[in-house]
C-alpha positions as CSV (number, residue, x, y, z in Angstrom):
1,M,9.3,23.2,48.6
2,S,7.4,25.0,46.0
3,S,3.5,25.3,46.3
4,F,0.8,26.5,44.1
5,E,-2.2,28.8,45.2
6,I,-5.2,28.2,43.1
7,Q,-8.1,30.7,43.0
8,G,-10.7,28.3,41.8
9,G,-13.8,28.9,39.8
10,H,-12.6,30.7,36.8
11,H,-14.0,29.3,33.2
12,L,-10.8,28.9,30.7
13,K,-10.8,29.4,27.0
14,G,-8.3,29.0,24.4
15,E,-5.8,26.6,22.8
16,I,-3.3,24.6,24.4
17,I,-0.2,22.8,22.7
18,P,0.5,19.4,24.9
19,Q,4.3,18.8,25.6
20,G,6.2,16.1,24.4
21,A,5.5,12.8,25.7
22,K,7.3,12.2,29.0
23,N,7.0,8.2,29.0
24,E,8.6,8.2,25.5
25,A,11.4,10.6,26.3
26,L,12.8,8.4,29.2
27,Q,13.3,5.6,26.6
28,I,14.3,7.6,23.3
29,L,17.0,9.4,25.6
30,C,18.6,6.1,27.2
31,A,18.8,4.8,23.5
32,V,21.3,7.4,22.6
33,L,23.7,5.4,24.6
34,L,23.4,2.8,21.6
35,T,25.8,4.4,19.1
36,S,28.9,6.6,19.0
37,E,27.3,8.9,16.4
38,E,25.1,12.0,16.9
39,V,21.3,11.6,17.7
40,T,19.1,14.5,17.2
41,I,15.6,14.4,19.4
42,R,12.9,17.0,19.0
43,N,9.9,17.7,21.2
44,I,11.6,16.8,24.4
45,P,9.3,17.9,27.4
46,E,11.6,20.3,29.7
47,I,10.3,18.6,32.8
48,L,12.0,17.7,35.9
49,D,12.5,13.9,35.2
50,V,13.8,14.4,31.8
51,V,15.7,17.0,32.5
52,K,17.3,14.8,35.3
53,L,18.1,12.2,32.9
54,I,19.8,14.4,30.3
55,E,22.1,15.5,33.2
56,L,22.7,11.7,34.1
57,L,23.6,11.4,30.5
58,S,25.9,14.0,30.5
59,G,27.7,13.1,33.7
60,M,28.2,9.7,31.8
61,G,30.2,11.7,29.2
62,V,27.6,12.0,26.5
63,K,27.9,15.5,24.6
64,V,24.5,17.2,24.9
65,K,23.8,20.2,23.1
66,K,20.4,22.3,23.0
67,T,19.9,23.4,19.6
68,A,16.2,25.1,19.9
69,H,13.3,24.9,22.5
70,G,12.7,21.1,23.3
71,T,15.5,20.0,20.5
72,Y,18.8,18.7,21.7
73,T,21.8,16.6,20.3
74,F,23.5,13.8,21.9
75,K,26.7,12.2,21.2
76,A,27.9,9.3,23.1
77,D,31.2,8.8,21.7
78,D,33.3,8.8,24.9
79,V,31.1,7.5,27.8
80,D,32.8,7.3,31.0
81,L,32.0,3.8,32.6
82,D,33.9,4.6,35.9
83,F,31.2,7.2,36.4
84,L,28.8,4.5,37.0
85,E,30.9,3.5,40.5
86,T,30.6,7.2,41.8
87,E,28.5,8.5,44.7
88,E,27.1,11.3,42.1
89,F,25.9,8.6,39.8
90,R,24.3,6.7,42.5
91,K,22.5,10.1,43.9
92,Q,21.4,11.1,40.3
93,A,20.2,7.7,38.9
94,S,18.4,6.9,42.3
95,S,16.1,10.2,41.9
96,L,14.3,8.8,38.8
97,R,13.0,5.6,37.8
98,G,13.5,5.8,34.2
99,S,17.5,5.6,34.7
100,V,16.8,1.6,35.0
101,M,16.7,1.7,31.2
102,I,20.3,2.8,30.6
103,L,21.1,-1.0,31.4
104,G,19.9,-2.2,28.0
105,P,22.1,0.1,25.9
106,L,25.1,-0.4,28.2
107,L,25.0,-4.0,28.3
108,A,24.5,-4.0,24.4
109,R,27.4,-1.6,23.7
110,F,29.8,-2.0,26.6
111,H,28.9,-5.4,28.0
112,K,28.3,-4.0,31.5
113,G,26.5,-1.5,33.6
114,S,25.2,-0.6,36.9
115,I,22.2,0.8,38.5
116,P,21.1,1.8,42.1
117,K,17.5,1.4,43.1
118,P,15.4,3.8,40.9
119,G,13.3,6.6,42.5
120,G,9.8,7.6,41.1
121,D,6.5,7.9,42.2
122,K,5.4,6.0,45.5
123,I,2.0,4.5,44.0
124,G,2.7,1.1,45.0
125,R,4.9,-2.1,44.4
126,R,7.1,-1.3,41.3
127,R,9.1,-4.5,40.6
128,L,11.9,-4.5,38.1
129,D,11.9,-8.2,37.7
130,T,10.8,-8.2,34.2
131,H,13.7,-5.9,33.5
132,F,16.2,-8.3,35.0
133,I,14.9,-11.7,33.9
134,G,14.8,-10.5,30.2
135,L,18.2,-9.5,30.5
136,Q,19.3,-12.7,31.8
137,K,17.6,-14.5,29.2
138,L,20.0,-12.6,26.6
139,G,23.2,-13.4,28.9
140,A,23.4,-10.8,31.5
141,H,24.8,-11.7,35.0
142,F,23.4,-9.7,38.0
143,D,25.4,-9.0,41.0
144,F,23.0,-7.2,43.7
145,D,24.5,-5.4,46.7
146,S,21.6,-5.6,49.1
147,N,23.4,-3.5,51.4
148,N,23.5,-0.4,49.2
149,H,20.7,-1.5,46.8
150,F,23.0,-1.4,44.0
151,T,23.1,-3.6,41.1
152,R,25.9,-4.3,38.6
153,V,25.4,-5.9,35.5
154,T,27.9,-7.8,33.0
155,A,27.6,-9.9,29.8
156,E,30.6,-11.2,27.9
157,E,28.2,-11.3,24.9
158,L,24.6,-11.1,24.7
159,T,22.7,-14.2,22.7
160,G,19.2,-14.0,21.0
161,T,16.4,-16.3,22.4
162,Y,12.9,-16.5,22.9
163,M,11.1,-15.3,26.0
164,L,7.6,-14.7,27.2
165,L,7.6,-11.6,29.5
166,D,5.7,-12.3,32.9
167,E,4.1,-8.8,32.4
168,A,3.6,-6.2,29.4
169,S,5.9,-4.0,31.0
170,V,6.6,-0.8,28.8
171,T,10.1,0.0,30.5
172,G,10.8,-3.6,30.6
173,T,10.2,-4.4,27.0
174,A,12.2,-1.1,26.1
175,N,15.1,-2.2,28.1
176,I,15.2,-5.6,26.5
177,V,14.5,-4.4,23.2
178,M,17.6,-2.1,23.2
179,A,19.8,-4.5,24.6
180,A,18.7,-7.2,21.8
181,A,19.1,-4.9,19.1
182,M,22.8,-5.7,19.4
183,A,22.7,-9.3,20.6
184,N,23.9,-12.1,18.9
185,G,21.2,-13.8,16.7
186,V,17.6,-13.6,17.0
187,T,15.5,-12.5,19.7
188,T,11.8,-13.2,20.0
189,I,9.7,-11.3,22.6
190,F,5.9,-12.3,23.2
191,N,3.9,-10.6,25.4
192,A,5.7,-7.5,24.8
193,A,4.3,-4.0,25.6
194,C,2.8,-2.5,22.5
195,E,2.2,1.3,23.7
196,P,2.9,4.1,20.8
197,Y,6.0,5.0,22.8
198,L,7.3,1.7,22.5
199,V,6.4,1.9,18.9
200,Q,8.2,5.1,18.6
201,L,11.4,3.7,20.3
202,C,11.2,0.7,17.8
203,R,11.2,2.7,14.7
204,M,13.8,5.1,16.0
205,L,16.1,2.0,16.5
206,V,15.3,0.8,12.8
207,R,16.6,4.2,11.6
208,M,19.6,3.6,13.5
209,G,20.2,0.5,11.9
210,A,18.2,-2.3,14.0
211,K,16.4,-5.1,12.5
212,I,12.8,-5.3,14.3
213,G,9.6,-7.2,13.2
214,G,6.4,-7.2,14.6
215,I,6.3,-3.4,15.6
216,G,3.1,-2.4,17.2
217,S,2.3,-6.0,18.2
218,N,3.1,-8.1,21.3
219,L,5.3,-10.4,19.4
220,L,8.6,-8.7,18.5
221,S,11.3,-10.3,16.4
222,I,14.6,-8.6,16.4
223,I,17.9,-9.5,14.6
224,G,20.9,-8.5,16.3
225,V,23.2,-6.1,14.5
226,D,27.1,-5.2,15.2
227,R,26.6,-1.5,15.3
228,L,23.8,1.3,15.1
229,V,24.1,4.7,13.7
230,G,22.9,8.2,14.4
231,T,19.4,9.6,13.5
232,E,17.0,12.1,14.0
233,H,13.6,11.5,16.1
234,T,10.5,13.6,16.8
235,M,8.5,12.4,20.0
236,L,4.5,12.3,20.3
237,P,2.6,14.5,22.3
238,D,2.0,13.4,25.5
239,M,-1.2,11.3,25.7
240,I,-1.6,11.7,29.6
241,E,-1.4,15.5,29.5
242,I,-3.9,15.5,26.4
243,G,-6.3,13.3,28.7
244,S,-5.5,15.8,31.9
245,F,-6.5,18.6,29.7
246,I,-9.9,17.0,28.6
247,G,-10.7,16.2,32.2
248,L,-9.7,19.7,33.4
249,A,-12.1,21.5,30.4
250,A,-15.0,19.2,31.9
251,M,-14.5,19.9,35.4
252,T,-14.4,23.7,35.2
253,Q,-17.0,24.2,32.4
254,S,-14.2,25.6,30.1
255,E,-14.0,25.5,26.0
256,I,-10.5,24.3,25.5
257,T,-8.8,23.2,21.9
258,I,-6.0,20.9,22.4
259,K,-3.8,21.3,19.6
260,N,-1.7,18.6,17.6
261,V,-2.7,15.7,19.5
262,N,-1.8,12.9,16.7
263,Y,-5.3,11.6,17.4
264,E,-4.7,7.9,16.0
265,A,-2.1,7.5,19.0
266,L,-4.7,8.0,21.8
267,G,-6.2,4.7,21.7
268,V,-9.4,4.5,23.8
269,I,-8.7,7.5,25.6
270,P,-11.0,9.9,24.1
271,E,-13.7,7.3,24.2
272,V,-13.5,6.7,28.0
273,F,-13.9,10.2,28.5
274,R,-16.7,10.2,26.3
275,K,-18.6,7.4,28.6
276,L,-18.3,10.1,31.3
277,G,-20.5,12.3,29.1
278,I,-17.9,14.7,28.0
279,R,-18.2,16.0,24.4
280,I,-15.0,15.9,22.2
281,D,-15.0,17.0,18.8
282,L,-11.9,16.1,16.5
283,I,-11.3,18.9,14.3
284,G,-8.3,18.1,12.0
285,D,-5.7,16.9,14.4
286,D,-6.9,19.2,17.3
287,I,-9.5,18.1,20.0
288,H,-11.9,20.7,20.7
289,V,-13.9,20.2,24.3
290,P,-16.8,22.8,24.2
291,A,-17.9,24.1,27.7
292,Q,-20.7,21.9,29.2
293,D,-23.1,22.7,32.1
294,H,-23.4,19.0,32.8
295,Y,-22.1,15.6,31.4
296,E,-23.7,12.5,32.2
297,V,-22.1,9.2,33.0
298,E,-23.0,6.4,30.6
299,S,-24.3,3.1,31.9
300,F,-23.5,-0.2,30.6
301,M,-26.0,-1.8,28.1
302,D,-27.9,-3.8,30.9
303,G,-28.0,-0.9,33.1
304,S,-25.6,-1.5,35.7
305,I,-22.9,0.8,36.6
306,M,-20.1,2.4,34.4
307,T,-16.7,0.9,35.4
308,I,-13.4,2.7,34.2
309,S,-10.5,0.6,34.7
310,D,-7.0,0.5,33.8
311,A,-5.3,-2.5,31.2
312,P,-2.4,-2.3,29.2
313,W,-2.3,-0.7,25.8
314,P,-4.7,-0.8,24.0
315,G,-6.6,-0.4,27.1
316,F,-7.2,2.7,29.1
317,T,-3.5,3.9,30.5
318,P,-3.2,3.7,34.6
319,D,-1.5,7.2,34.3
320,L,-5.1,8.5,33.7
321,I,-7.0,6.8,36.1
322,S,-6.4,9.6,38.7
323,V,-7.7,12.2,36.2
324,A,-10.8,10.1,35.3
325,L,-11.6,9.7,38.8
326,V,-11.5,13.6,39.6
327,T,-13.6,14.1,36.4
328,A,-16.5,12.0,37.4
329,I,-17.0,14.3,40.5
330,Q,-19.1,16.5,39.0
331,A,-20.7,14.3,36.4
332,K,-24.1,13.3,36.9
333,G,-24.6,9.7,37.7
334,S,-22.0,7.1,39.3
335,V,-18.8,5.3,38.2
336,L,-16.7,2.6,39.8
337,I,-13.0,3.7,39.3
338,H,-10.8,0.3,39.4
339,Q,-7.0,0.8,39.4
340,K,-5.4,-2.6,38.9
341,M,-1.8,-2.2,38.6
342,F,-0.9,0.1,41.5
343,E,-2.2,-0.4,45.0
344,S,-1.5,2.9,46.4
345,R,-2.7,5.1,43.6
346,L,-6.3,6.0,44.7
347,F,-5.1,7.0,48.4
348,F,-5.0,10.9,47.2
349,V,-9.1,10.5,47.3
350,D,-9.1,11.6,51.2
351,K,-8.1,14.8,49.9
352,L,-10.9,15.1,47.6
353,I,-13.3,14.3,50.1
354,D,-12.2,17.0,52.3
355,M,-12.8,19.1,49.4
356,G,-16.6,18.0,49.3
357,A,-16.4,15.2,46.6
358,Q,-18.8,12.1,47.3
359,I,-16.2,9.1,47.0
360,I,-16.2,5.7,48.6
361,L,-13.0,4.0,48.7
362,C,-13.8,0.3,48.5
363,D,-10.2,-0.9,48.8
364,P,-6.9,0.0,47.7
365,H,-7.6,-0.9,44.1
366,R,-11.4,0.5,43.7
367,A,-13.3,3.8,44.4
368,T,-17.1,4.4,43.6
369,V,-17.3,8.1,42.6
370,I,-21.1,9.5,43.4
371,G,-21.3,12.5,40.8
372,L,-22.4,15.6,42.4
373,D,-24.0,17.1,39.0
374,R,-22.6,20.3,39.8
375,M,-25.3,20.5,42.8
376,N,-22.4,21.5,45.0
377,R,-19.2,23.0,44.3
378,L,-15.9,21.6,46.0
379,R,-14.3,23.9,48.3
380,G,-10.6,24.8,48.5
381,I,-8.2,23.6,51.1
382,R,-4.5,22.8,51.7
383,M,-3.2,19.5,50.4
384,S,-0.1,17.9,49.2
385,S,0.8,16.3,45.8
386,P,1.7,12.6,46.5
387,D,2.9,11.5,43.1
388,I,2.7,13.1,39.3
389,R,-0.7,12.0,38.2
390,A,-2.4,12.7,41.4
391,G,-0.7,16.0,41.6
392,V,-2.4,17.2,38.6
393,S,-5.7,15.8,39.6
394,L,-5.8,17.6,42.6
395,L,-4.6,20.6,40.4
396,I,-7.8,20.0,38.2
397,A,-10.2,19.7,41.4
398,A,-8.6,23.0,42.9
399,L,-9.3,24.7,39.5
400,S,-13.0,23.7,39.7
401,A,-13.6,24.7,43.6
402,K,-14.7,27.7,45.5
403,G,-12.1,29.7,47.2
404,I,-8.6,29.2,47.4
405,S,-6.7,25.9,47.4
406,T,-2.9,25.3,48.0
407,I,-0.9,22.3,46.6
408,D,2.2,21.7,48.6
409,N,4.9,19.4,47.0
410,I,4.4,20.6,43.5
411,D,7.8,19.1,42.6
412,Q,5.9,15.7,41.9
413,I,3.8,17.7,39.2
414,D,6.6,19.6,37.8
415,R,8.1,16.0,37.3
416,G,5.6,15.2,34.4
417,Y,3.8,18.7,33.5
418,Q,6.2,21.4,31.7
419,D,4.9,24.7,32.9
420,I,1.6,23.8,33.8
421,D,0.9,26.8,35.7
422,G,2.2,29.3,32.9
423,R,0.4,27.7,30.2
424,L,-3.0,27.1,31.9
425,N,-2.9,30.9,33.3
426,A,-2.3,31.8,29.5
427,I,-6.1,30.5,28.8
428,G,-7.7,32.0,31.9
429,A,-6.7,30.1,35.2
430,N,-5.3,31.7,38.3
431,I,-2.2,29.6,39.7
432,R,0.2,31.4,41.6
433,R,3.6,29.5,42.3
434,V,4.8,30.4,45.7
């Protein structure tokens, strides 16, 4: 198991290019199963979770070819459905959560599929009901083996219908949209997720021949087609990584330019960090964060303490709650962090408290951060990364701390951030992988 040794206290300076979006990649890669023709995808982040999904597709018989850095072609003209019953498939698919999104494409094209209980971050209960109920409404039948935690799904045919999703699940919406794209008739999905990554998936499917209305809204209308064709697709920059770099710049008093961010797709992310007092300048399509000696948290108009909470798009993404919390540690003022979605995501704050942060964990969903205003620096300690986003937040804390920090279990960070140590070292960080 690898670790990071971080010498904190260095001021970073330079340009950094965000990777392709992890959460988009997991959807887009599953969509290649919808056609027998070649699909070319650019700006793929070569991170652990994405590499695992590409390997899973290859094991299923998809022809995969890397043509350039971050660019791959996929051709699913000879999918081996028997592979879905093998122990190797069970092992590969259960190691990442994104594998659940192969169900929709498999049902649409082959009328059957299977999936073990998917893996992913241990950040609280992450149910799959929205996926399964949506696919059932299209005509799928589920057979769940409770002993082996293995689900087999079949459908003689998929038929369009109206459905109101019980939650605006991004991956659930993606799975249902991919299945509905080749169902008979019209499917209407209300309370659909409308994140930019879902918009990207829908636009890709339209280029493949799908008929989808309402793209970008929470009401989608899909007219099923008989077949889909090949296409080319370029993925967005990763908004979570962009937000992470903004927080990193503030915490380490660094001057960082984040290149080609596709600003319009960031939603409220820049504004939330501005509420923490961070100066963010937009130069063309680049974000420039100047070095700041101090940054002060805003209050609400009535003078009450600022609250930062997650919400479905266009609200603040839950994947950046951990980064916002860490960034608030050295702000002037206090802020209430409210993580509504996952009840275990804030449990990493005990490590920050050990480093010297002033944080009160109110309950599993809420933490109050009392900003240090740089009166005291964090101190380096040894810690372990519990999940992707907490891991990079601990890395940000360590880079701002006095002395040496060690972060164990950095596979969790590698699942979501490509060559993070190499890219940050290039602009002045001191991170050693051991």
